[in-house]
N, C-alpha and C positions, 0 to 999 in steps of 0.2 A: 479551412482548416488544412495545412499541408499534411501530403500525401505519411511523412512520415511519420506520422499520428493520427487515426484516428476516430474520432468519437461515436456515438451509436446512441440516444434513445432508446432503454427498452420498456414504456413505463416504467416505475421509481422508478429506475436502475441503469445510473448510466455505463458504456464498453468500452473503456481505452483502450487502448488495441497501437502497439508497439507496431509498423510496419516496414521493417529494415531488414526484410532477413536475409536480401543479398550478401549485406553486412554483420550476419549475427543482429541484429538488431542494436549494434551497438548506438552512443548516447552521439551526434552530432552539433552544430550548432541546428540545426533544422528539428533533432526531434526536441531539446533541451525551450526551444519559445512556442510551439506545435502544445508540447506537452503543458506550459503552463498556459493558452491560448486555453486547452482540455479544463483544466481546475476552476480560470475560472466561468467555464459554463458551466459544470458541473455543478459548482459553489454558486454561482447567479441563480440557477433553474428550481424555484420553488414547488415545480410538481421531480424533482433530481432530491430523492434522500439519499442515498448510499453512491456506492461506482465500484467498478471492476475494472481492476489491470490486466492487460496478459497481451498475446505477444502473439504475432504470428510467426509461423516455424514453416511456410508451408515452400518444397523443394529440400534441404535442410537433409545431412544426410545421417548427423545430431542432431536433436532438433533445442535450438539455445533459445533463451527466452530474451538475455543481454545478457554477452559478451559483452560489458561497462560502457570509457570511454571509445573514442572512437581513435586508435591508438595514431591512424594518418590524417586526421584534423589538429590533434599533440605536436605532435610530430614539423606538423606546418607552421606553429605559430598560431593557433588558434586556439588555440584550450580554454583558449578567455570566454569563449565562443559556450563553448556548451554547461556552463554557467545561467545561472537569470538572476535576478536583484534580487527579488522574490521570493523566488524555490530555490536555489541554489544550484548545486546540482541534476543536469535532467530535468528543469524548470523544476523539478522534483521532494529533491530530498528535504530539505529545508521549508515546505510553503504548510507557512500557517494555515489549517483550514478546521472546517466548522465535520463535515460529513467523512464515513469513512466510507475507508475507500479498501479491499478486499484481493492483494494478488492468488493468480490467478497460471500458477507458475507447472509447464511445461516441458521443462526442457535446464538447461547449466543454465544456473541467476551466475554469475561471477561476477570479481572486481567491485566499479560502479553497480553492474547491473542485481546485487546483492544489493547494492547500499540500498537500489529500491527498492524496494524488497522490506530488507525492512522499516525504511516507513512512511511501507502501509499499513492499518490495523486490525493484519487476519493475511493468515497464507491457507488459498490449496495447492497443490502440489499434487502429479501422480508418482509413483514409485518412478517416472526416469526422470525425475527432478532431481537436479543436486543443485550443491550451494554452496558459495566459499571466497575470498576477498585474497587471489591473488595476487594481488603489490605486488611484497617487497620478490616478488622473481621477477621482477622492470624498476627494480631498485626507487616503487616509491612508498606510499604512504593511503589507508583507502580517508580518502578527507572531506569523506560524505556523510559521516557516520556512525561507519561502516563501526571504527574503530568502540566505540562505547553501546550501541542498538548491541549492536549481534553477545557481551559481555551479559547485557540487558535477556536475550531472546535467547539465551541454552545454557549463564556460569561460565567463568569464569574460566578455570580449566580446559573446558570444551573453549572455547572464543578464539582463547589465548595458543593452544596445538591450532586453531584452525587455521591464526594470522601471524602464525608467526613462521606454518612449514607454506604457506599460500596450497595448498589442500584441499580439494571440496569434498564435501561431505556425502550419501545421498540426503532423498531425497527420508525415507524410512530410517534412518538417523536423525534425521530434523526433525520429524514431528513426535520419537520417541526422549528428544529434548527439549522440547514444548513449543517452536519460532512454529512449525502445522500445525492448524487446527483436522484441517484437514487427508486425509493418506489414500486416493481412489489408483484406480487404474492407469493406464498409457490413450491420452486422448479421451479424455473425465473430467479434464478441472473446469473447463470455462462449465460445464455443466453443472457441476456439480459447488460452483462458483455462485449462481445460479440461485441452485435451494438456498443455500446463505444467504445471498441477498434479502430473495425472498418471504424466509424469514423474520430478519432486519427491521425488512420495510412491512411486516403485522404490524412492529410493535410502532410506539410514540414520537418520532420521528426527534421533538422537541426532548425528549428525557431522555434518548438517544445518546444522538449530542452534546449532551449535559454529561451525562457518562463517560463517553466518553473521552471527555475533559478533565475528568480528572484521574479515569486512570493511569492517563496519563504521568498528568502533573505525581501523580505517584513514585512516579524516576528520581529524583530529582526536589525532590522538598520532603521537610519534614512534618510529623503531622498535624502541629499546631495548623499550618501554612490552611493542610490537606480540610481543615473539618472548616476554618473556613468558605473555603471556596468550594466542602459537602451541599453548607449550610447555606450554601451563597446562592449555587446551583438549584440545591433542593425549595427556595421560596421563587425562586424566578420560570421555575413552572409549572410549583403550583399552583401560583398563580395567570396560569396558561389552561386557554378555549380547549384545549386539549385533553390536562387530564375534569377538566369540566366532566367533559366529552366522554373520559373512561369511565370514572366508577360511576358514574347512572347510565350509562351500559352492561356496567356491573353487577349495577340495581336491579338492569330491567332487562336481563341474563341477555343479551344479546353481542354483534357483532360489534364493537369498537367504532368508529366515523373517524380517522382522526383528520387532522388538517392541519398539522405545522404551525399551529397558532395557540 
């Protein structure tokens, strides 16, 4: 896999690292292709149940999780390379997947970088992190999901201000508005994300995947559609070996041994 994105398995957790610190972790064609390959690996490995997305900010005076699209690549006519057919921008923002991913943000996530964060399922951020969609300042628009995911995450009024001004908002504000689920001190975002991942992997994976699917569908589906989806996922999980194991473990007063089956 390309050095611009690194992949490491830590038990049940896959750690994906954006690794272009000299370019503020901006997305070019290499990043998009490597990110898609990392997601392929995560989704295909039955031993991996959750992912963490972080960024290398080594040597940066002001840490940057991701500055979004590499404007040099766009200016040189390579804009199309920043997207993949299955994943969209960065090979990530529109990628269909079943496993939850936690963003561990310890710096600025702006423009496409913020859209990558918004495409994750949970966000752990340090107090020095910030978030924004700066596209309007460059006569662009946030085309990788930010214009509809940010209002869903923080409400229309706050999102409209951020989108129309292009100004970033702090991690504290993001936490208060509900985008960030856990707020920690600088340098601790990844460790906290690992703790959160451990809590998720302690639960039954099939139930986690099914629950995630329904929660995400709630943003754009009506109640009847959601009822049908919930019933279908409930039936599928109930027929799994893990559900039998979970009920047996409860009766026997022991910790369950999940197999993801």
